[in-house]
N, C-alpha and C positions, 0 to 999 in steps of 0.2 A: 391722343396716345393710342398706339397702335398694340396690337395683341402680338403676342410672344409667336416667335417663330411657329408655324404648324399648328397654331390654334385655330380650331374651324371655326369661323363667322361667317355669317351673311354680310352682302354689302352695306344692308342698311344698319346693322348691328346685335339685331336678333340674334341668339344663339342656335347654331342648325344643330337638331336632336338628334337626327341620324351620324351625321359626320363627328357629333360630338361624343357619341357611344363609340364609333371605330375608333376615334383619337384615345380615349381614356380603355379601351380595351387593348390599344398598341402599348400603350404606356405602362399599362400595368404587367404585360407580358414581356417588355423590354429589361434590361438590368438595369440597374442603376447607376453603372458607370463603366469606363473601359474593361473591358476583359483583360485578366491576368493569369489566365492558364498557360501553362508552359510544361513541358516534359521535367520527368522527377530529376534528372541529372542538369537541367538548367537550373530547375530549383535549388537543388543544395548548392550550385556555386555560389550564393550569397556569402557562405564561409569563407573566409580568409584568416590566413595565419595568425594564431593568436587570439582569438575570437572566444569569448564565453557564450557557449551554444547551451540552449535549453531544449530539452525533450521530455516532452510531459504535455498536461492537458486534458485530464480525464483519465479514465481506466484504459482508455485505447492509447495503446502508446505510439510514436511514430516511428515502427522498426524498420519500415522499408526506407524511410528516409535514413535512417541509423547504419544501414547497409549499403544504401548507397553512397553515403559520405565516406564509409571505407573503401568502397570501390575505387572513389574519386580521388580520394588522398592518399590512397596506401603508395608508400616509396615515398612521401614527402616528410618533411617534419614539422606539421603546422601547430606543435604545441597549443592544442587544444584546451582550454578548460570546460568542462562538463559538467551540466547542472540538471539534476532529476531528483524527483522527491525519493525514487528508488532506483537504485544501478542494481540490476541482475545478471543472470548469465548472458544475455543479448548483449549487453552492454558492454561485456568481458571481451567482446569482438574488435571494439574500438581500442581498447587497452593493449591488447595481444598487439593489435596491429603498429602501435606505436605512434600511437595518434595523438595522446591525451597526456598533458603533463600535470592535470590537477581535476579534482572529482570535488564537487560539493553536492551533497546528498544528506539525506537522511539515514539512509539504510543501504550498506554495500553488501551482496553476498547472495547465496540460493533461496529462495522462499518454496519452490517445489521441487522434489515431493517432502523436503522437510527443509525447516528453515537450518542455516550454517554459513560459515564463511564460504567465499569463492576464492581457490587457489592463486588464480589470474589475480584477483585485488589484493591479497595476503603478500603474495610475491613482489607484486609492484609497491606495496608500501615497505616491505622490508628492505627494498634495493634502492630505496628512494627515487625509482623512475616515475614514479607519479604521487601526489601530493595529494592525500586525502581531507578534506574539510568537512568536518562531521558538523550536522545541526540535527535538532528532534524536525519530526514531521510537519507538526504544527508553526514553529518558528522560522523555516525555510518558506513557507507558504504566506508566513506573515510578513516577510521579507520582499517578496516579488508584490505582495499587495500594499506595501509601503511605497513601493517604485512605480507602481501602476498609478497610484494615488498622490503621487508627487509630495510625500510628506518625510521628514527625515528621520522619523524613526516612529515605531510602535511599541507599547509597553507588553508584557506578559510576564505570569508566574512558572512559565517553563523556563527551564535552564536555571533556575536559583538554586544555589547550594551545590553543583555537581562539578567534577572533573569537566564535563562536557560544556558547560559554562564557562570555567574558569581558561581552559584551553582557549576559547573564543575572545576572551578578554584579553588573554595574553597577545595575542593576533592585532588586537585593535576592532576587533567585530563585535564586541557586545560591553555594554555599561549597565551594573548593577545600579540599583538609587532605593533609597528608601520613599516609600509613598507618602507624599505633603500632607495628605489627608487622614493618615494612620491605619493604612492598609497592609502594612507590611512591606519586606524587600518584593522588588520588582526589577525584571531587566527590561533591557531597551534594545530592539533589533534595529538595524539599518537595512536602506533600500538595498535591492538587487535587481541589477538591469544586464540582462543578456544582451549580447550584439545581434543574437539571431534567434528568433524561437521557434521551434517546431511543435507543430500540435497535429494529430492525424482525427480526422471526423468523419461523422458518418455521411454526412452530403454537402455537399456546399455548390455554390453558384459559381461564374465566371469571374467574377468580380469580387470573389473570398468571402463572402458570407458564408457562416460554416457552423452545421449542426454538430455539438460534441455530446456523446450518449452518456446520459446519467447513469449512474452518481457520478458527480464530477469532479470526485478525488481532490488534485491540486487546482482544478479550474482553470480560466484563460486569463488569471491575471500575468502571468510572463508574456504573454501576447499584448498587453495594454504597457508592460515594462520596458518591452525591447527597444534597444537604441538605434538599430538601423535597418532590421529586415524580419519580416514575420512569412513563414512558411507555412501553409495549409496543405496538406495531401489528406484525400478525399477516398473514400470507397467509392461514390459517386460523383459526379458534377451534373447537375441538374441544371433545369430552367429556374430564373428566380420565381415566377408564379409556383412552381411546384415546392419551393421552397419554403415560400410565405405559408405553406400550411403546418408546417413545423416551427414558428414562428417562436414559442415559447422557449425551443430548444436550442434556438440559436445564441449561442455564447461568443462567437468572435463575429464583428463585425467587419465587413470588406473594407471599409474605410483605414485600417490600420493593417492589411494584409500586401503583402507583397508580390505573392507569386500563391497559386493555388494548382495542384498537380493530382490529376488520378491516379490512384494507387490501389486496386482489388486487394482484398486481405493485407492490407500495408500496416496493419496491428500485429499479423503474425510475427514468431510465434505466439505471442498473446492474445488474449479475446479481444471482439468487438462486443460490448454491449448494443444489440441493435433490436430487443422488441419493440421499440417504442416506434418505429419506422417501419413497417413489415415488406415497404417494396425494397428496401435495400437489405434487411435483416443482418443479423449480427452471427459472430462464431465462437465459438468455443477457444480455450487455451488448448494449445496442440503439445499438451503433457509428455507426449513420446519424445517430440524435439526436445522440447526443454531438458528432459532427463537425459539424453544423448547428447546435448550440450555441456551440461553438469560433468558429465564421465569425462568426456573429452578435455574440458578445463583443470582437469588432474595431471594432464600429460604437455607439456607444451608442443611437443612432436605431434601428436594426435590432433591438437587444435588447430596447427597450422594446416595441417591435410584438412580439417571440418571448414578451416576460413576458405580455403583454396577452391573447395568444392562448393561451398554454398554462397560465397560473394565474390570473390578475385574471379574466379575462371567464366564469372556469369556476365553477361554484357549489360543487362538491366534486371529490371524489377518482373518483367514478364517472363524470363527465362528462369527466374527463381521460381514463380508459381508453377511454369513446366516441369520442372525437376520435383516440385511437391505431388503432381499429378492431382488431374480431378478428381479421384476416388478420395485423395486424403480430404481434400477439400471439402467434398461435399460430405465428409463425415464428421468436420470440425463443425459444418453449418447444422448438421443433424443432432450434436450434441447439446444444441442449446434448448432443446426440447424441456420443459418443465417435468414430465413425466417418466423422461428419458432412463430413469435411474430403474424404472420397473423393468426394464428389458436388460438389467446390469445384475440382477439379482444373484447369478451363480458366483458372483465375485465374494459372496458370504462363504462359500461351502469350506475352502482350503483352512481357513482359522478357526474354523465354529466351535472346534471342540478342544483347542489346544489349551494349555493352561493360560493364566493373566501373565502377560509381563508385568514389568516394573512401571512401565509407562502406564499402562490401563489401570492398574490401583491407583497412581497418582491421580489420572484424571476423575476415576471414582469416588477418590475421598475429598479429591476439590472440589467435586458437585455438591458431596452432603455437605462438607463448611458452608460452602456458597448458600445454599439454600438455608441452614441457621443462620448466619449472618445477615441474609436479605431480611426474613422474617423478624430478627431481634432488631434491626434497624432501620427495617420500612424502606428498604432501597427498592427503587424501581427500573434500573438500566445497568447493563451488563456491556463491557467493552474489552474484549478479549485481544492477546497477542496471538501471534502464527505458533503452533504447537500442543502441547497437551493441555497449556492454558483454554484453548479453543474449545476442546472437547470436553472438558471440565466445565466452561460456560453454558454450552449448549443442553448437557445433560442436566445442568443446574435447572436452566430455563424449561425444557420439558417437565422437569418435576413440580418446579412451582407453579406453572399452567394448570397442571393436572390436578391441584390442590387448590385452583380457583386464586391464585396469586398474580395480580396482574404485574407484569414482568417482560421489558422488551430487552432483545438484544441491538447493539450497534456496531459497525464497523466504520473504522476511521475515514474508510475512502467515500462515505456520506451516504451511508445504508444506515435505515432508521425500522426498528420493528421488523426485521427479517426474519423467516422462518427456516432453518437449515433443513434441507432436504438429504436423504440417505444417500451413501455410497462414494461421497468425496469430502474429506476433511479439509480441505484448502479455504481458509477463511472467505476468499472473494472469487469464489467459483461460480460461474457463469448461472448455475440453475436458481443460486440463492440469489442472487441480484435483484429477481423481479417477483419473490416474496415477501421485498421489502412492503412496508405501509407507506415509508417517505423517504425520497432521494434527497442528497442534498451535495456538500463537500465538506472538506476537511474542517474549514473554519467555523460549519455550523454543528458538526458532531464535536471535534476537540475542544474548541473555544468558548462554545454556548449551552448545548446539551450538556457533555459529559462534564465540563469544565467551567461553567456561568454560574449566575445566581442561584443561590437554591439548588443545586444539582443534587441529584439521589441516584448516583452512579456508582458502580463498584466496578475498579479493574482489575481485570484478571491478567496477570504478565507471566511469561518463564522468565530465567535468568541463566546465564553463563555462572555468574556467581550472586550470591546474595549474603549479607552480613550481619552480625549480632545488632546492628541499627536498622535493618531491613533497607540498607542502600544495595542496588542492583546494578551489577555489571554486564552490558551486553556489546563491550567496545572493545578490552584488549585482556588477553590473558599473557602473562609472560612478554609482554610487549607486544604480543603479534595479532594482528587487525583482526576483530569477530565482524559481526553485521551492523553495530551500530544501535543508535537507537529506535528507528522509526517512529511510530507515535508512543512508544513506552515512556517516553521522559514527559510527555504533554499529560498522558493518562496518571502517571505516579504523582504527577506535582500539584493537580486540582480534583481527583476523584475523590470523592466523600470516602472511598475505602478501598485498600489495594491486598488483594489476594496473591501470592506468590508461588508457583508452581515448578519444583525444581527435583533433580535427586539428592538423594540423602548420602553424600562424603563429603569428606573435607578439604577437597579441592572446590566443590559447589556450595559450601557453606565456610568462608574461612572468617577469622576473627574481623578482616578488614579486607573489602573488596580492593583491588589492585586499581579499579577505575571507576570514579561513581558516575553511571551513566544516567541515573534514576535516584532519584531522593526516597530515603526509605520513611520519611516522614507519619506517609499515611497507612501503610502497609500495617494489616491488621494480623496477618497470619502468613506463614510459611508451611505450605503443603508438599510432602514429598511422598517418595514409595515406603516409609517407613514409621512417619510420625507427623504430629501437625506442631507446630510453634505457634503459639499466640501470646499476642501482646497484653499484657498485665501490668498495669501501672509504668508504663513506656518501657517494658522491659521484655525480650521476647524468650519467652517458657515454653518447655516442654509441657504439654496438656494431653498429648494422647499419643499412643503406638499402637501400631498395625497387631495383628495377630497373624504372627508367622510360623505354621508347622506346629501348634500349640505349645510353643513357648512359654514359662512363666512370665507375668507381667514385668517384674523386676531384671528380669533376663533381658527384654527388649527394652525396655529404658536405658540400661546400662549399656546396650549396645548403640541405642542411638546418640547418648551423649557421648560415647567415643568417636563414633563418625562424623560429630561435629567440629569443627575447626576452634572453636571457643568453648570457653570453659559453660555450658548450658544450664542457667537452673533449672531447676525440676519441681514440676508444681505438687504439690502434697495429694492431689486429688486426679493424679494420672490414668486418662480412660484407656481401657483395652478396646481398640478399635476392630471390628469385625473386617476381614479383607474382602473383598472383591466379591460381590454374589453373582449369580447366574444372569438374573436379570440384569444388572448394571452391565455386566460383560458382554451381556447382546447388544444393549443400547450401544456400548462405546463401540465394538466392532460394527455395528449398523452404518456407524458414522465412519468409521476409517478401518475399513476391511481388510486393508493391505496392511495395515501398521508401519503407514509413513511417519507418524508422530508418536505415535504409540506404542510400537513394535519393539 
């Protein structure tokens, strides 16, 4: 027998020690296979007309690839199906450029500075130019996991008993079954295989092994589920030996990767959580850029000018970075510092002495109710949606911890036990990420921690509409596309209890919602700017009214009933609830000084 080629042996057979050491030093330094490094333009050329393209794989979004795809395909009619856990302002560029025939997602709209519909998506849906296939966040991820593991379906408690589930069933994409072991109804979701998957990494080597930044959000299942190609863009391409130092964070093995391209700031305008790899580092969401894009999405002509400036007139990603400028990029890196909020305290001044808004009142009332519910039912976790519900959950957690009650905040992207820092109400703001005591992914948070065996979680959700049964609508009002479910359906379907925060008027509190996005089964209370409605004997009943301008309780009760879209039962012991006090108002504004969510 002979030794493998290049393996150092002495003529008589004994191993040559020095030569062997040199051999393994070279072996460890060398990549594990042929290099796959290409330019970004070549990388996106993997996409063909009619393809299903996945854009995701952690909170670091592949936005450089998205804009490059727009640049290279503009003027063609590729009729792509775009799949992503959430499509927001930057994805509107693909739709506005006429490249998309279908979107498969859990959320479509703006998330910053406040949640709401995006006019580009709303108009595309209204005109029928783009078809939106809506899922909940967990069920979309489960579809990718089913594809990655090559199973025919996966069961879930989400989507059951909702219009969201019924629409998918009518399309042949969902089957409901009764658990043969007596566990009640369940839904079966089918696999989802993208043709091409794009992910953006903190670092990768030339063979495509890639470090994704935690928390992992939708994770790398779409990488393993791709039919034809997997494209990794990375902040930095490094030697394999350097990559091995971060092996616990390598979620993408090079064996499944087709091409890897270096793209610094390749997630911009979204964040890149990079604290765990200091030699690369991360950067903050570019809020100003996202807000500008949100504004131009309201005007097709303005959006066309914006796309021309930021995408079509630029030859490549390097030119995009040049247009952003080094000072702006340096600022985004600087904002990642956890203590950075201390240098921004002047943002508190403008609204500090202003009267409380209805949103601030709702957040304070929601926090009070949550604290009472948590103590009464021994709950231990809260998972909040984006908006007023976020602030209510944060205030409640502050109060409970001050009382010595063990209570953790969760975020669907994979954050467990995070501590929200001041001055930024955005749920996934960079500074909050690394206050987490644990980081994981959507499945761990939604399917196990907040929805699994013996969970002790309370969901805090906003609603465009919520009805007398507690059913929640965040999908459509008068046929107009809203934002969709996100993780809302998953939380409402399985959390031990749910509290809804919303505005108290007949439009928001109809007798029956137009579209059931999330079931009302687990809703314990609806908290508004005027009242608290609690479930008693399976009926939502008015149990508290907010003191407004010293009005008599009977007047406040009558007003709350008249502003409700159904014949609202009134408890015999309706409490008169004090308005927001100075300490509560200060706490709300410390989290949301500009009033993005509560203004």
